[in-house]
N, C-alpha and C positions, 0 to 999 in steps of 0.2 A: 309221386304217390306214396303215402305211408303204407307199409306193408308189415303185417304182424304174422310171424312164423308160428306155426302150431305143429307139434308132433302128435299125429294121430296114432291111436292104438290099432291093433289088427282089425277089431270089430268096426271101429269108426271108419276105417280106410276103405270099407267095402263101397261107400258111396262118397264121391268127391264133389257132389253137387253143393252149391253154396246158396243160401237165401238171397233173394234180390236186395242189392245194396250192401251185401257183405263183402268187403274188400279184402278180407284176410286170406292169405295164401295158405291152403292146407297141405301139410307135408306128410305124405302117407308112409307107412312102414314099407320095407323093401318088397314085401309080397306084392305091392301094387307098383313097383318099379320106379319109385321116386326117392329123392334124398333131399338134404337141405340145399336147395338151389333155386336160382331165379334169373331169367333172362327176359328182359322187356315185359316184366309182370306175369310171365308164364312159367309154370313149373318145367324144369329141364332135367335132363339126365347127363351124366358125366363120365368121363374116361372111356370105357369100352363104349359108352354112349356119347353124349356130347358134354362139353365143359361149360361152366357157368359161373356167375357171380354168386356169392354166398351171403349168409347171415353169420358173421364171425361172433356175434354177441350171444349166440345161443348158449344157455348155461353149461351144458355138457361140453361144448367146445371150449368156452372160457376156462373151465376147471382143467380140461386136458392140457390146454396151452400153458397154464400155470404150473401143472405137474412137469411138463416137458422142460420148461424154463428152469425149474430148480434142478432137474436132473442134468441139464446142460451147463451148469455152472452158475445159475442164478442171474444171468444176464437177460433182461427183458426181451421178448421175442415179438416181432411185428405180427399183427393179426394174419391169420391164413387167408389167402385169396380164394381158396376153394375148400369145400368139404364134400367128399365123394365116397362112393363105395364101388369097388370092383364088382362086375356082373350083378347089379341090383335086380332083385327078383328071384335070386337063387342063393340062399344063405350058405349052402355047402360050398358052391363054386367060389362065392365071394371070399369065404374064409380060406379056402385052399390057395387062392391067388394072393391073398393078403399074407399068408404064411410063407409063400415063396418070396415075397418082398422083404419080409422081416428076416429071412435067412440070407438075403443078399443075392438070391438066385434070379429074382425078377427085378430088373432095373429099367424096364421100358414098358410102354403101354400105347396102344393104338386107339385113335378116336375118328369116328365118322358119324354124322357129317362134321365138317370143320366148324369149330365153335366160332360164332360170329355174333356179337363181338367176343374176343377172348380177353378175360379179365385178369390174367396172370401172364408172367413172363419168365425167362430164365433167371433163377435165383429166388423166385417167390416161393413161399411156403404153402402147402396144402395139408389137410388132415384127412387120413383115410379111416373110414368106418368099417367095422367088422360086419359079419352077417346079421347081427342084431341091431345095427345101426349105432353101435357104441364107438366113439372116437378111440382109435387104438394106435395109430402110427402118424408121425410127422414127417413129411417128405419135403425135399427141395428139388424143383425142376432144374435140370442141368443142360437140357438141349431140346430144340425142336426142329422138325424137318417135315415139310409138306411134299408129298409126292403121290403119283398114281399107285393104286394098290398093287399093280403088277410090277412097280419099280421098288417096292420095299426091299431093303438089302438083307443079305443073309446075316450080316453083323448085327442089324437091328433086331431081326427075328430071334437071335441068340439072347438079346438083352431081355426079351419077353419071358424067357425061362419056362415056356410052356410046351416045349417039344421042338422037333425039327422043322425045317423049312416048309415041307409039304404039310405037316400037321398044322402049322400056323395058318397057311393059306386056306386049307380046308375048313379048319375051325372058324375062321373069321367070315369066310364065304357063307357057310351054313348058318352062322349066327345071325349075320345081317340079312340074309335072304329070308330066313325063317321069321325073324322079328322085325323085318325092315320097315313095315308100316309104322313102327313106333319111332323111327329115326329119319324118315325121309324129309328131305327139304325140297320143296317145289316138284314133288312127284318123282324125284330121282330114285332109281333103283340101284342098289349096290352092285358093283361089278368091277372088272379089271381096270376100267378107266376112272373109277371113283377116286377122288383125291382124299387121302387120309392124312392125319396128323400123327407123326411118330414122335412121341416124347420120351426122353430118358430122365431118370430121377435117382436121387439117393435118399435112403431113410436116415434121418437124424436121431429119431427117438421112437421106440426104445432101442437099446443097443442091439446089434445083430444077434440073433439067436445062436448060441454056441460060441460066441466071442469071449 
């Protein structure tokens, strides 16, 4: 199916209904909790949400990748496998988490439910959007690990850069329980037995803040 990606402004995003026969996928602003993403022709969420295939040909993404390639020595870069935003729906938190990543403090992120299918792997590139949906950072995935939420290691929690172990657990439990209806698959409610994806990454561009 041919899919046309459209970036809606804040007003247009209030309604995501599409006319009969309109096969275009409307991409809402972060206030509506969406980003440039597509899984099985359905809008999807990424990272703190779920991960997905993307439209790497969006003009803003293409321009950013060109900028990154020049800064990294002029060598052509492969198209990103994903374009995502930390904590979509909350621009402040999204920017706070992005800043942690840019400073090298945050090198890990947790996802639930598990992305299925997952369209990227270790070594693949992704573009991170800021709170205004502007492409801001280029990252490369360095590792994946699937485990029950109760088995997430202290080492991985430290890579998240968002506080201590108990703070990590409380924050994610509250987040997924509060907004769980947006992420559930098959009616599953998030809890200790839920299987999460623990992903680590490195920022390739821009250079680390303070470096």
